[in-house]
C-alpha positions as a Markdown table, in Angstrom:
| # | Residue | x | y | z |
|---|---|---|---|---|
| 1 | Unk | -34.9 | 35.5 | 13.0 |
| 2 | Unk | -36.9 | 33.2 | 10.7 |
| 3 | Unk | -36.2 | 32.8 | 7.1 |
| 4 | Unk | -39.4 | 32.5 | 4.8 |
| 5 | Unk | -39.2 | 29.2 | 3.5 |
| 6 | Unk | -41.8 | 27.6 | 0.8 |
| 7 | Unk | -44.7 | 25.8 | 2.6 |
| 8 | Unk | -44.6 | 22.1 | 4.4 |
| 9 | Unk | -48.2 | 21.8 | 3.7 |
| 10 | Unk | -50.0 | 21.1 | 0.5 |
| 11 | Unk | -52.8 | 23.3 | 1.8 |
| 12 | Unk | -54.1 | 25.4 | 4.5 |
| 13 | Unk | -51.9 | 25.0 | 8.0 |
| 14 | Unk | -54.2 | 25.1 | 10.7 |
| 15 | Unk | -52.4 | 25.0 | 13.7 |
| 16 | Unk | -48.8 | 25.4 | 14.9 |
| 17 | Unk | -46.9 | 25.0 | 18.1 |
| 18 | Unk | -43.4 | 25.3 | 19.2 |
| 19 | Unk | -42.1 | 23.2 | 22.1 |
| 20 | Unk | -38.5 | 23.2 | 23.5 |
| 21 | Unk | -37.0 | 19.7 | 24.2 |
| 22 | Unk | -33.0 | 20.5 | 25.5 |
| 23 | Unk | -31.1 | 22.3 | 23.3 |
| 24 | Unk | -33.7 | 21.9 | 20.3 |
| 25 | Unk | -36.5 | 23.7 | 19.5 |
| 26 | Unk | -39.3 | 22.0 | 17.6 |
| 27 | Unk | -41.9 | 23.3 | 15.4 |
| 28 | Unk | -45.3 | 21.3 | 15.2 |
| 29 | Unk | -47.5 | 22.2 | 12.1 |
| 30 | Unk | -50.6 | 20.3 | 11.4 |
| 31 | Unk | -53.4 | 21.1 | 8.2 |
| 32 | Unk | -55.8 | 20.1 | 5.6 |
| 33 | Unk | -53.5 | 18.0 | 3.6 |
| 34 | Unk | -53.7 | 15.5 | 6.9 |
| 35 | Unk | -50.3 | 15.8 | 7.8 |
| 36 | Unk | -48.5 | 16.9 | 10.9 |
| 37 | Unk | -45.4 | 17.6 | 10.5 |
| 38 | Unk | -42.3 | 18.0 | 13.3 |
| 39 | Unk | -39.5 | 20.0 | 12.0 |
| 40 | Unk | -36.4 | 21.3 | 14.1 |
| 41 | Unk | -36.0 | 25.2 | 14.4 |
| 42 | Unk | -31.8 | 26.6 | 13.6 |
| 43 | Unk | -32.2 | 28.6 | 16.4 |
| 44 | Unk | -28.8 | 30.4 | 14.5 |
| 45 | Unk | -29.7 | 30.5 | 11.4 |
| 46 | Unk | -33.6 | 30.2 | 11.4 |
| 47 | Unk | -33.5 | 27.5 | 9.3 |
| 48 | Unk | -36.6 | 25.0 | 9.9 |
| 49 | Unk | -35.8 | 21.4 | 9.1 |
| 50 | Unk | -38.6 | 18.9 | 8.7 |
| 51 | Unk | -37.6 | 16.0 | 10.8 |
| 52 | Unk | -41.2 | 13.9 | 10.9 |
| 53 | Unk | -44.0 | 13.9 | 8.9 |
| 54 | Unk | -47.4 | 12.0 | 10.4 |
| 55 | Unk | -49.9 | 11.1 | 7.8 |
| 56 | Unk | -52.6 | 9.2 | 10.0 |
| 57 | Unk | -55.5 | 11.6 | 10.3 |
| 58 | Unk | -58.4 | 10.7 | 7.6 |
| 59 | Unk | -59.2 | 14.0 | 7.4 |
| 60 | Unk | -57.8 | 17.6 | 8.0 |
| 61 | Unk | -56.1 | 18.2 | 11.1 |
| 62 | Unk | -57.9 | 20.9 | 12.9 |
| 63 | Unk | -56.0 | 21.0 | 16.1 |
| 64 | Unk | -52.8 | 20.5 | 18.1 |
| 65 | Unk | -51.4 | 20.5 | 21.4 |
| 66 | Unk | -48.5 | 20.0 | 23.2 |
| 67 | Unk | -48.1 | 18.6 | 26.8 |
| 68 | Unk | -44.5 | 18.4 | 28.9 |
| 69 | Unk | -44.3 | 15.2 | 30.2 |
| 70 | Unk | -40.7 | 16.0 | 32.1 |
| 71 | Unk | -37.7 | 17.7 | 30.4 |
| 72 | Unk | -37.0 | 15.5 | 28.0 |
| 73 | Unk | -40.5 | 14.2 | 26.9 |
| 74 | Unk | -43.6 | 15.5 | 25.5 |
| 75 | Unk | -47.0 | 14.5 | 24.3 |
| 76 | Unk | -48.4 | 15.6 | 21.1 |
| 77 | Unk | -52.1 | 15.5 | 20.8 |
| 78 | Unk | -53.6 | 16.0 | 17.4 |
| 79 | Unk | -57.6 | 16.5 | 16.5 |
| 80 | Unk | -58.8 | 15.7 | 13.1 |
| 81 | Unk | -62.5 | 17.1 | 11.2 |
| 82 | Unk | -63.9 | 13.4 | 11.6 |
| 83 | Unk | -63.9 | 13.3 | 15.4 |
| 84 | Unk | -60.1 | 11.5 | 15.1 |
| 85 | Unk | -57.8 | 12.3 | 18.0 |
| 86 | Unk | -54.1 | 11.2 | 17.6 |
| 87 | Unk | -51.4 | 10.9 | 20.2 |
| 88 | Unk | -47.8 | 10.8 | 19.7 |
| 89 | Unk | -44.9 | 10.6 | 22.2 |
| 90 | Unk | -41.9 | 12.7 | 21.7 |
| 91 | Unk | -38.8 | 11.7 | 23.5 |
| 92 | Unk | -35.9 | 14.1 | 23.4 |
| 93 | Unk | -36.3 | 14.7 | 19.6 |
| 94 | Unk | -37.3 | 11.4 | 18.5 |
| 95 | Unk | -40.7 | 10.7 | 17.7 |
Protein backbone atom coordinates (compact mmCIF):
# COMPACT_ATOMS: atom_id res chain seq x y z
CA UNK A 1 0.00 0.00 0.00
CA UNK A 2 1.26 3.48 -0.87
CA UNK A 3 0.25 6.74 0.76
CA UNK A 4 -0.78 9.62 -1.50
CA UNK A 5 1.76 12.40 -0.98
CA UNK A 6 2.41 15.86 -2.42
CA UNK A 7 4.39 15.76 -5.65
CA UNK A 8 8.18 15.84 -5.61
CA UNK A 9 8.48 17.53 -8.98
CA UNK A 10 7.47 21.11 -9.78
CA UNK A 11 6.44 20.05 -13.31
CA UNK A 12 5.11 16.94 -14.99
CA UNK A 13 6.73 13.63 -13.99
CA UNK A 14 7.90 12.00 -17.21
CA UNK A 15 9.26 8.66 -15.99
CA UNK A 16 9.45 6.44 -12.93
CA UNK A 17 11.39 3.25 -12.18
CA UNK A 18 11.51 0.94 -9.17
CA UNK A 19 14.65 -0.95 -8.23
CA UNK A 20 15.60 -2.96 -5.16
CA UNK A 21 19.05 -3.06 -3.59
CA UNK A 22 19.30 -5.64 -0.83
CA UNK A 23 16.39 -4.77 1.49
CA UNK A 24 15.79 -1.23 0.15
CA UNK A 25 13.14 -0.43 -2.44
CA UNK A 26 14.08 2.68 -4.44
CA UNK A 27 11.79 4.79 -6.59
CA UNK A 28 13.49 6.92 -9.25
CA UNK A 29 11.45 9.69 -10.84
CA UNK A 30 12.31 12.38 -13.37
CA UNK A 31 10.43 15.20 -14.99
CA UNK A 32 10.01 18.43 -16.87
CA UNK A 33 11.67 20.34 -13.99
CA UNK A 34 15.05 18.75 -15.04
CA UNK A 35 15.34 16.89 -11.73
CA UNK A 36 16.00 13.21 -11.15
CA UNK A 37 14.90 12.20 -7.65
CA UNK A 38 15.91 8.95 -5.95
CA UNK A 39 13.57 8.06 -3.08
CA UNK A 40 13.39 5.18 -0.65
CA UNK A 41 10.04 3.46 -0.23
CA UNK A 42 9.18 2.24 3.26
CA UNK A 43 7.53 -1.06 2.45
CA UNK A 44 5.74 -1.22 5.81
CA UNK A 45 4.08 2.22 5.78
CA UNK A 46 4.18 3.09 2.06
CA UNK A 47 5.97 6.35 2.85
CA UNK A 48 8.21 7.67 0.06
CA UNK A 49 11.32 9.47 1.36
CA UNK A 50 13.46 11.49 -1.07
CA UNK A 51 17.15 10.57 -0.59
CA UNK A 52 18.90 12.37 -3.47
CA UNK A 53 18.14 14.91 -6.17
CA UNK A 54 20.20 15.39 -9.31
CA UNK A 55 19.81 18.56 -11.36
CA UNK A 56 22.44 18.12 -14.06
CA UNK A 57 20.02 18.01 -17.00
CA UNK A 58 19.71 21.25 -19.00
CA UNK A 59 16.18 20.49 -20.19
CA UNK A 60 13.33 18.16 -19.23
CA UNK A 61 14.20 14.55 -18.53
CA UNK A 62 12.40 12.33 -21.05
CA UNK A 63 13.34 8.84 -19.90
CA UNK A 64 15.11 6.86 -17.20
CA UNK A 65 16.31 3.28 -17.01
CA UNK A 66 17.94 1.22 -14.27
CA UNK A 67 20.43 -1.54 -15.08
CA UNK A 68 21.38 -4.22 -12.56
CA UNK A 69 25.18 -4.54 -12.29
CA UNK A 70 25.24 -6.89 -9.31
CA UNK A 71 23.32 -7.54 -6.09
CA UNK A 72 24.21 -4.13 -4.61
CA UNK A 73 25.01 -2.03 -7.69
CA UNK A 74 22.85 -0.24 -10.26
CA UNK A 75 23.44 2.10 -13.17
CA UNK A 76 20.85 4.82 -13.64
CA UNK A 77 20.68 6.24 -17.15
CA UNK A 78 18.58 9.33 -17.90
CA UNK A 79 17.92 11.01 -21.22
CA UNK A 80 17.05 14.67 -21.68
CA UNK A 81 15.24 16.66 -24.32
CA UNK A 82 18.39 18.18 -25.82
CA UNK A 83 20.15 14.90 -26.63
CA UNK A 84 21.73 14.79 -23.17
CA UNK A 85 22.52 11.44 -21.57
CA UNK A 86 23.50 11.15 -17.89
CA UNK A 87 24.76 8.03 -16.16
CA UNK A 88 24.76 7.67 -12.38
CA UNK A 89 26.23 4.83 -10.31
CA UNK A 90 24.22 3.62 -7.30
CA UNK A 91 25.81 1.22 -4.82
CA UNK A 92 23.88 -0.27 -1.92
CA UNK A 93 21.51 2.70 -1.78
CA UNK A 94 24.27 5.32 -2.02
CA UNK A 95 24.49 7.58 -5.06
